[in-house]
C-alpha positions in Angstrom: -18.7 -31.8 -0.5 -18.2 -28.0 -0.8 -21.2 -25.8 -1.3 -19.6 -22.9 -3.2 -22.6 -20.6 -2.6 -22.7 -18.1 0.2 -25.8 -17.1 2.1 -26.7 -13.5 2.8 -26.0 -14.2 6.5 -22.6 -15.7 5.8 -21.7 -12.8 3.6 -22.6 -10.3 6.3 -20.3 -12.1 8.7 -17.4 -11.6 6.3 -18.4 -8.0 5.6 -18.1 -7.2 9.3 -14.9 -9.2 9.7 -12.9 -7.5 6.9 -14.3 -4.1 8.0 -13.1 -4.7 11.5 -9.6 -5.9 10.5 -8.9 -3.7 7.4 -11.5 -1.0 7.4 -12.7 -2.2 4.0 -16.4 -1.9 3.2 -17.5 -4.8 0.9 -20.6 -3.9 -1.0 -23.1 -6.5 -2.2 -21.5 -6.3 -5.6 -18.3 -7.8 -4.1 -20.0 -11.0 -3.1 -19.0 -12.8 -6.3 -15.4 -11.6 -5.8 -15.3 -13.0 -2.2 -16.7 -16.4 -3.3 -14.2 -16.6 -6.2 -11.2 -15.8 -4.0 -12.1 -17.8 -0.9 -13.6 -21.0 -2.3 -10.1 -22.5 -2.7 -9.5 -21.9 1.1 -12.6 -24.0 1.8 -11.1 -26.7 -0.3 -7.8 -26.4 1.4 -9.4 -27.2 4.8 -12.1 -29.6 3.4 -14.8 -27.3 4.7 -18.4 -27.7 3.4 -19.5 -24.0 3.6 -18.5 -20.4 4.1 -20.1 -20.6 7.5 -17.7 -23.4 8.5 -14.8 -21.3 7.2 -15.9 -18.2 9.2 -16.3 -20.3 12.3 -12.8 -21.7 11.9 -11.4 -18.2 11.6 -13.4 -17.0 14.6 -12.1 -20.0 16.8 -8.5 -19.1 15.9 -7.6 -22.7 15.1 -5.4 -21.5 12.3 -4.1 -18.0 13.1 -2.2 -17.6 9.9 -5.4 -18.2 7.9 -6.8 -14.9 8.9 -3.9 -13.1 7.3 -4.4 -15.3 4.2 -8.0 -14.2 4.0 -7.0 -10.5 4.3 -4.4 -11.0 1.5 -7.0 -12.5 -0.8 -9.6 -9.8 -0.2 -7.5 -6.7 -0.3 -7.2 -4.9 -3.6 -3.7 -4.2 -4.8 -3.8 -2.5 -8.2 -0.8 -0.2 -8.7 1.8 0.7 -11.2 5.0 2.7 -11.5 4.8 6.6 -11.5 1.0 6.5 -11.1 -0.3 10.1 -11.1 3.0 11.6 -12.2 2.2 15.1 -10.9 2.8 13.8 -7.4 6.4 12.8 -8.3 7.0 16.2 -9.8 5.9 17.7 -6.4 8.1 15.2 -4.6 11.1 16.2 -6.7 10.5 19.9 -5.9 10.2 19.2 -2.2 13.3 17.0 -2.1 15.3 19.5 -4.0 14.8 21.9 -1.1 16.4 19.4 1.2 19.7 19.1 -0.7 21.7 21.1 1.9 20.4 19.0 4.8 22.6 16.6 6.7 19.6 14.5 8.0 17.8 12.0 5.8 14.8 13.0 3.7 12.2 10.4 4.5 9.2 9.3 2.5 6.5 6.8 3.5 4.4 4.9 1.0 1.6 4.0 3.4 -0.3 1.6 1.1 2.6 0.4 -1.0 1.0 -2.8 -2.3 3.6 -4.7 -4.4 6.1 -1.9 -4.3 5.8 0.1 -7.5 5.0 3.3 -5.7 7.8 3.0 -3.2 10.4 2.3 -5.9 9.0 5.2 -8.0 9.7 7.4 -5.0 13.1 5.9 -4.6 14.1 6.6 -8.2 12.9 10.2 -7.8 14.9 10.7 -4.7 18.0 9.0 -6.1 18.0 11.5 -9.0 17.1 14.5 -6.9 19.3 13.9 -3.9 22.5 12.2 -5.1 24.6 13.7 -2.3 21.9 13.9 0.5 20.8 10.9 2.6 17.3 9.7 2.0 15.2 6.6 2.7 11.8 5.2 1.7 9.4 3.0 3.8 6.7 1.0 2.1 3.9 -0.6 4.2 0.8 -2.6 3.6 -1.6 -4.9 5.4 -1.0 -7.8 3.0 2.1 -9.9 3.6 1.7 -11.5 0.2 2.2 -8.2 -1.7 5.0 -7.1 0.7 6.9 -10.3 -0.2 6.6 -9.3 -3.9 7.7 -5.8 -3.1 10.8 -6.9 -1.2 11.9 -9.0 -4.2 11.9 -5.9 -6.5 11.2 -8.3 -9.4 8.6 -7.4 -12.0 7.4 -8.5 -15.5 8.3 -6.2 -18.4 4.5 -5.6 -18.7 5.0 -3.3 -15.6 7.5 -0.9 -17.2 5.0 1.5 -18.5 5.4 4.8 -16.7 9.0 4.4 -15.8 11.0 7.2 -17.6 13.5 5.6 -20.1 16.5 7.1 -18.3 15.4 5.6 -15.0 14.8 2.3 -16.6 18.3 2.2 -17.9 19.8 3.3 -14.6 17.7 1.6 -11.9 16.2 -1.5 -13.6 18.1 -4.6 -14.6 16.5 -6.5 -17.5 16.4 -10.3 -17.0 18.2 -12.7 -19.3 17.8 -16.4 -20.1 15.4 -17.9 -17.6 14.5 -14.4 -16.4 13.8 -12.9 -19.8 10.6 -10.8 -19.9 11.2 -9.4 -16.4 13.3 -6.8 -14.7 14.8 -6.3 -11.2 15.1 -3.1 -9.3 18.8 -2.3 -8.9 20.3 -3.6 -5.6 21.6 -0.1 -4.7 18.1 1.2 -4.9 16.5 -1.7 -3.1 18.9 -1.2 -0.2 17.4 2.2 0.4 13.7 1.0 0.6 12.3 -1.0 3.5 9.0 -2.8 3.6 7.0 -3.6 6.7 3.5 -4.8 7.5 1.4 -2.0 9.0 -2.4 -2.0 9.5 -3.6 1.6 8.9 -6.5 0.9 11.2 -4.1 0.9 14.1 -2.0 3.9 15.2 1.2 3.9 13.2 4.1 2.5 15.4 6.3 5.2 16.8 9.4 3.3 15.8 8.7 4.1 12.2 10.1 7.6 13.0 8.8 10.7 11.2 8.5 11.5 7.5 8.9 14.5 5.3 6.3 13.2 2.9 3.6 10.5 3.2 1.9 9.0 0.2 -1.6 7.7 1.1 -3.0 7.3 -2.4 -5.9 5.3 -3.8 -6.7 3.4 -0.6 -9.3 5.6 1.1 -11.7 5.0 -1.8 -12.4 1.7 -0.1 -13.2 3.3 3.3 -16.3 4.9 4.7 -15.9 8.5 6.2 -15.4 7.2 9.8 -12.6 4.9 8.7 -11.0 7.6 6.5 -10.8 9.9 9.6 -9.4 7.1 11.7 -6.7 6.2 9.2 -5.6 9.8 8.6 -5.4 10.4 12.3 -3.4 7.3 12.8 -0.9 8.5 10.2 -0.5 12.1 11.0 1.6 11.7 14.2 4.3 10.2 11.9 4.3 13.2 9.6 6.8 16.0 10.5 5.6 19.5 11.0 5.8 21.2 7.7 5.6 17.8 6.0 3.2 16.9 3.2 0.5 14.2 2.9 -0.5 13.2 -0.6 -3.7 11.4 -1.5 -5.0 10.0 -4.8 -6.6 12.2 -7.5 -10.1 10.8 -6.8 -9.7 11.4 -3.0 -9.9 14.4 -0.7 -9.4 15.2 3.0 -12.2 17.8 3.0 -14.5 16.9 5.9 -12.1 14.2 7.0 -9.6 16.2 9.1 -8.7 19.8 10.0 -5.2 18.9 11.1 -3.7 19.6 7.7 -4.0 22.5 5.3 -4.6 22.2 1.6 -1.6 23.1 -0.6 -3.2 22.1 -3.8 -5.8 19.4 -4.7 -4.6 16.1 -3.2 -1.6 17.6 -1.4 -1.8 18.7 2.2 0.6 20.2 4.6 0.9 19.6 8.4 1.3 23.1 10.1 
């Protein structure tokens, strides 16, 4: 029989585990969330307690289960064209690359279910119709990356998408798919999604980027983790490239390797 409660000691074990893996600091207020999201995993393995579940993870008996736990505990709230000023800035930067023969590249470093990456892609498709470009979206959660790759969303998610973009880049579902829309295939082909853990140095084979979006993820990190994440990302940002963070975030006191262009926008010298 499952004991759905979690002791302070058990919760502390999970706090340390998710911090080590994903850099996320779970406060005491998140205990109810953890119990709500992980209780079904105890049932799946017929385990009696959270201590038993933690020990199973620690033994490595079910290696895929660790990823499942991360998927369930990471927060993935996002929507199209969130903080629209950043897309205006992106449009201006991309316009300056119209004469280039090399691709203009943008990385959505905490892309969640893909809305940010596809918002970037729509912006670039409009701004650079004759110039090569590509977008990379990454996340630690395989669950949200699968949703992102599908490019399939409910109509409840359309808020924020300019009507012209909606008509041009989004295909409304019919019959069994009514009430949903699909990102147009020609746009999806220009956007790649890969799993990347920002707690680790960004893989060199990602290449370099003109702009990196690192928005609304550092609010879950302590100062030490913020510094680590930013320094893991910066080698993949081109010299003269821009790093963009969320409106409630700042790099002040986090790194001196970039210069402030405006609030939330930084340039790598």
